[in-house]
FIKOLTI-913811 format. One record per residue (C-alpha): chain; x, y, z; residue in one letter; residue number from 0. Coordinates in nm, 4 decimals, m for minus. Each point is the difference from the previous one (the first is absolute). Layout:
BEGIN
(r 'A',(X,Y,Z),'A',NUM),
...
This chain:
BEGIN
(r 'A',(0.0022,m0.0005,0.0040),'M',0),
(r 'A',(0.2718,0.2505,0.0832),'N',1),
(r 'A',(0.1826,m0.0727,m0.3238),'L',2),
(r 'A',(m0.3037,0.0973,m0.1901),'I',3),
(r 'A',(m0.0288,0.3324,0.1833),'I',4),
(r 'A',(0.3652,0.0660,m0.0609),'I',5),
(r 'A',(m0.0281,m0.0696,m0.3745),'R',6),
(r 'A',(m0.3069,0.2181,m0.0206),'Y',7),
(r 'A',(0.1898,0.2841,0.1804),'F',8),
(r 'A',(0.2997,m0.0321,m0.2358),'V',9),
(r 'A',(m0.2340,m0.0080,m0.3041),'F',10),
(r 'A',(m0.1741,0.3296,0.1157),'I',11),
(r 'A',(0.3455,0.1552,0.0720),'L',12),
(r 'A',(0.1174,m0.0823,m0.3503),'L',13),
(r 'A',(m0.3083,0.1469,m0.1621),'I',14),
(r 'A',(0.0448,0.3226,0.2064),'A',15),
(r 'A',(0.3670,0.0265,m0.1054),'L',16),
(r 'A',(m0.0912,m0.0583,m0.3734),'I',17),
(r 'A',(m0.2735,0.2590,0.0272),'A',18),
(r 'A',(0.2241,0.2623,0.1546),'A',19),
(r 'A',(0.2709,m0.0554,m0.2694),'E',20),
(r 'A',(m0.2591,0.0144,m0.2704),'N',21),
(r 'A',(m0.1273,0.3389,0.1339),'L',22),
(r 'A',(0.3491,0.1401,m0.0035),'Q',23),
(r 'A',(0.0473,m0.1151,m0.3646),'V',24),
(r 'A',(m0.3307,0.1533,m0.1031),'Q',25),
(r 'A',(0.0839,0.3272,0.1686),'N',26),
(r 'A',(0.3448,0.0078,m0.1737),'A',27),
(r 'A',(m0.1619,m0.0486,m0.3410),'I',28),
(r 'A',(m0.2662,0.2618,0.0864),'L',29),
(r 'A',(0.2784,0.2542,0.0880),'A',30),
(r 'A',(0.1702,m0.0631,m0.3261),'L',31),
(r 'A',(m0.3230,0.0420,m0.1931),'Q',32),
(r 'A',(m0.0690,0.3325,0.1761),'K',33),
(r 'A',(0.3503,0.1241,m0.0738),'E',34),
(r 'A',(m0.0581,m0.0584,m0.3610),'K',35),
(r 'A',(m0.3442,0.1665,0.0091),'E',36),
(r 'A',(0.1435,0.3025,0.1819),'Y',37),
(r 'A',(0.2717,0.0423,m0.2734),'E',38),
(r 'A',(m0.2813,0.0939,m0.2335),'K',39),
(r 'A',(m0.1705,0.2605,0.2386),'L',40),
(r 'A',(0.0177,0.3677,m0.0344),'S',41),
(r 'A',(m0.1052,0.2697,0.2562),'K',42),
(r 'A',(m0.2906,0.0888,m0.2234),'D',43),
(r 'A',(m0.1585,m0.3497,0.0024),'D',44),
(r 'A',(m0.3452,m0.0628,0.1659),'I',45),
(r 'A',(0.0265,m0.2175,0.3099),'C',46),
(r 'A',(m0.2075,m0.1748,0.2582),'I',47),
(r 'A',(m0.0373,0.2305,0.3143),'P',48),
(r 'A',(0.1982,m0.1296,0.2929),'G',49),
(r 'A',(0.2536,m0.1921,m0.1954),'T',50),
(r 'A',(0.3825,0.0435,0.0113),'N',51),
(r 'A',(0.2397,m0.0447,m0.2932),'V',52),
(r 'A',(0.3503,0.0659,m0.1057),'C',53),
(r 'A',(0.0491,0.2465,m0.2848),'I',54),
(r 'A',(0.3540,0.0589,m0.1452),'K',55),
(r 'A',(0.1619,m0.0839,0.3299),'G',56),
(r 'A',(m0.2333,0.1964,0.2281),'D',57),
(r 'A',(m0.3091,m0.1031,0.1910),'T',58),
(r 'A',(m0.3440,0.1279,m0.0911),'A',59),
(r 'A',(m0.3418,m0.0183,0.1810),'E',60),
(r 'A',(m0.3249,0.0125,m0.1876),'C',61),
(r 'A',(m0.2219,0.2806,0.1492),'D',62),
(r 'A',(m0.3765,m0.0020,0.0264),'A',63),
(r 'A',(m0.0329,0.1517,m0.3518),'N',64),
(r 'A',(0.2048,m0.2807,m0.1625),'G',65),
(r 'A',(0.3071,0.2150,m0.0514),'K',66),
(r 'A',(0.3527,m0.1107,0.0949),'L',67),
(r 'A',(0.1785,0.2010,0.2691),'I',68),
(r 'A',(0.3744,m0.0400,m0.0329),'I',69),
(r 'A',(0.1958,m0.0440,0.3175),'K',70),
(r 'A',(0.3756,0.0189,m0.0744),'R',71),
(r 'A',(0.2469,m0.2482,0.1260),'C',72),
(r 'A',(0.3187,0.1598,0.1202),'D',73),
(r 'A',(0.2106,m0.0331,m0.3241),'S',74),
(r 'A',(0.2918,0.1888,0.1739),'R',75),
(r 'A',(0.0426,m0.3164,0.2016),'N',76),
(r 'A',(m0.0534,m0.2257,m0.3020),'F',77),
(r 'A',(m0.3462,m0.1063,0.1184),'L',78),
(r 'A',(m0.2652,m0.1178,m0.2382),'R',79),
(r 'A',(m0.3399,m0.1652,0.0113),'C',80),
(r 'A',(m0.0142,m0.3789,0.0160),'Y',81),
(r 'A',(m0.2764,m0.2588,0.0184),'V',82),
(r 'A',(0.0573,m0.2570,0.2612),'F',83),
(r 'A',(m0.1879,m0.3284,0.0566),'P',84),
(r 'A',(m0.1597,m0.0473,0.3360),'L',85),
(r 'A',(0.1161,m0.3048,0.1824),'S',86),
(r 'A',(m0.2903,m0.0827,0.2410),'N',87),
(r 'A',(m0.3058,0.0862,m0.1989),'K',88),
(r 'A',(m0.1050,0.0433,m0.3733),'F',89),
(r 'A',(0.1113,0.3249,m0.1551),'G',90),
(r 'A',(0.2848,0.2432,m0.0547),'T',91),
(r 'A',(0.1273,0.3162,0.1632),'S',92),
(r 'A',(0.1422,0.3218,m0.1664),'I',93),
(r 'A',(0.3122,0.1531,0.1600),'V',94),
(r 'A',(0.2721,0.2443,m0.0621),'C',95),
(r 'A',(0.3347,m0.1818,0.0581),'G',96),
């Protein structure tokens, strides 16, 4: 009986590990896709309010009117906008780094 419980526990643990790794792979792919999308954007493009993007090395936030508001990364310190994959949940993050 105990061997069955141990096998079940190991099986559940393996599924959890595979799912976590799969999430990180999905997020890495999503980050690369977004980087490619952002390369095509200009400051005059229409956007979805509340979203954040990278435009030509800077961050931008979409305002309530669907216009991108540029927030400069500190280029003097060689910072630019990057899309990073999240590690613990689905999605990406925009940062100056």
